C-alpha positions in Angstrom: -20.4 3.7 -0.1 -19.2 6.7 -1.3 -19.3 8.3 -5.3 -15.4 7.2 -5.3 -16.4 3.1 -5.0 -19.5 2.2 -7.4 -20.8 -1.1 -7.8 -22.9 -2.2 -10.2 -26.9 -2.0 -7.6 -26.3 -4.8 -5.2 -30.0 -7.4 -5.8 -33.1 -7.2 -3.5 -31.9 -8.4 -0.2 -28.3 -7.9 -0.4 -26.6 -5.0 2.5 -23.1 -5.0 2.7 -22.1 -6.6 5.6 -18.9 -4.2 7.8 -16.6 -2.1 5.9 -14.6 -1.5 3.4 -11.1 -3.0 3.4 -8.4 -1.2 1.0 -4.9 -1.1 0.7 -2.9 0.7 -1.6 1.2 1.4 -1.8 3.0 4.1 -2.2 5.0 3.5 -5.2 1.9 1.5 -6.9 -0.6 3.8 -8.7 -3.2 0.8 -8.0 -5.6 1.0 -5.0 -7.8 -2.2 -4.2 -10.9 -2.2 -2.9 -13.1 -5.4 -1.8 -16.7 -5.4 0.4 -18.8 -8.5 1.3 -22.2 -8.4 0.7 -24.3 -11.2 2.2 -23.8 -13.5 -1.7 -20.9 -11.4 -3.1 -17.7 -10.2 -2.7 -17.2 -7.6 -4.4 -13.6 -6.8 -5.4 -12.4 -3.4 -7.1 -9.4 -2.1 -8.8 -9.3 1.7 -9.1 -6.0 2.6 -10.7 -4.8 6.5 -11.2 -2.4 7.9 -14.1 -1.6 11.4 -15.0 -2.2 11.8 -10.9 -5.5 13.2 -11.1 -7.1 10.7 -13.4 -9.0 7.4 -12.2 -9.6 4.0 -14.6 -12.2 1.0 -12.3 -12.5 -1.9 -13.1 -14.2 -4.3 -10.8 -15.4 -8.8 -10.1 -18.3 -9.7 -8.5 -17.2 -13.8 -6.8 -20.4 -15.1 -5.6 -19.2 -16.4 -2.0 -21.5 -20.2 -2.8 -18.4 -20.4 -5.2 -15.4 -20.3 -2.7 -14.0 -23.3 -2.2 -10.7 -22.1 -0.6 -9.2 -19.0 1.3 -5.5 -18.7 1.5 -2.9 -16.3 3.8 0.2 -16.5 2.7 2.8 -14.3 3.5 6.0 -12.7 1.4 9.4 -15.4 1.8 12.0 -15.3 4.0 14.5 -16.0 2.1 15.0 -12.4 1.5 16.4 -12.2 5.4 18.3 -15.0 5.0 20.0 -13.5 2.0 20.3 -10.2 3.9 22.8 -11.4 6.7 24.6 -14.2 4.9 25.3 -10.4 2.6 26.0 -8.9 5.4 28.1 -11.1 7.7 30.5 -11.2 4.0 30.3 -7.2 4.5 32.5 -7.0 7.7 34.8 -10.1 6.6 35.5 -8.6 3.3 35.9 -4.9 5.6 38.1 -6.0 8.2 40.2 -8.4 5.8 40.6 -5.0 4.2 41.8 -3.2 6.9 44.5 -5.9 7.6 45.4 -6.5 4.0 48.4 -4.4 1.8 47.3 -0.7 0.7 45.5 -1.7 -3.1 44.3 -4.8 -1.8 42.9 -3.0 1.4 41.2 -0.3 -1.1 39.5 -2.7 -3.0 38.1 -5.4 -0.3 36.6 -1.8 1.5 35.0 -0.9 -1.1 33.6 -4.2 -1.8 32.5 -5.2 2.0 30.9 -1.3 1.3 29.0 -2.6 -1.3 27.9 -5.3 -0.2 27.1 -3.4 3.1 24.7 -1.0 1.1 23.1 -4.0 -0.6 22.1 -6.0 3.2 21.5 -2.7 4.5 18.7 -2.5 1.4 17.5 -5.6 1.6 16.9 -6.0 5.4 14.7 -2.6 4.7 12.8 -3.8 1.4 12.4 -6.6 4.2 10.5 -4.6 7.3 8.8 -3.2 4.6 7.9 -5.8 2.6 6.6 -8.3 5.6 4.4 -6.2 7.0 1.9 -7.1 4.0 0.5 -11.0 3.5 -2.0 -12.4 1.1 -5.2 -13.7 0.2 -5.6 -16.1 -2.1 -9.5 -17.3 -3.1 -10.2 -20.7 -4.7 -13.2 -21.6 -6.1 -15.2 -21.7 -9.2 -13.8 -17.9 -10.5 -10.9 -18.9 -10.9 -7.7 -17.7 -8.1 -7.6 -14.4 -7.3 -4.8 -12.7 -4.9 -5.6 -10.2 -2.2 -2.6 -7.5 -0.4 -3.5 -6.8 2.3 -1.7 -5.2 5.3 -1.5 -7.7 8.1 -4.5 -6.8 10.4 -6.9 -6.0 7.4 -5.9 -9.5 6.0 -7.1 -11.5 9.4 -9.8 -9.9 9.8 -11.0 -10.3 6.1 -10.0 -13.6 6.2 -11.8 -14.3 9.2 -15.3 -12.2 7.7 -15.3 -14.1 4.1 -14.7 -17.3 5.9 -17.8 -17.0 8.2 -20.1 -15.0 5.3 -19.1 -18.5 3.2 -19.8 -21.3 5.6 -23.0 -19.3 6.6 -24.3 -19.1 3.1 -23.0 -22.6 2.2 -25.4 -23.3 5.5 -28.5 -21.8 4.0 
């Protein structure tokens, strides 16, 4: 662990297993760091403000208290909205080209607005689907962690393995 990832000292016989799982976004000031040990899941939220000041909080979850782990991805309804919006925009632009002068301008402007909106949704949908949510449910309540797709799968597999091993002991 580096100086930036300090948790309370580990108990006797407890060691860090594997690597640190990190997630941060360019538009968010919060970075999530998860570390798996033999007996606990350590989660640290690091928030930056004023570009150079940091404030951290952490959680420690006993692996025995975890009863369920869910992996979900963001809703796919945005893709349907994007397609419908693009179809409407193309219909409006075609009607605007065919229609009279005043109606033509109005239809083309509305069509372009729908097209820009659809393009924005498509980009947002593309970037949003790169992430997955891992929800941990148990005695700790419900904690949802956001990771990139590959990291989420790796984290969930390792966490499932450790939870199973601790419950078998």
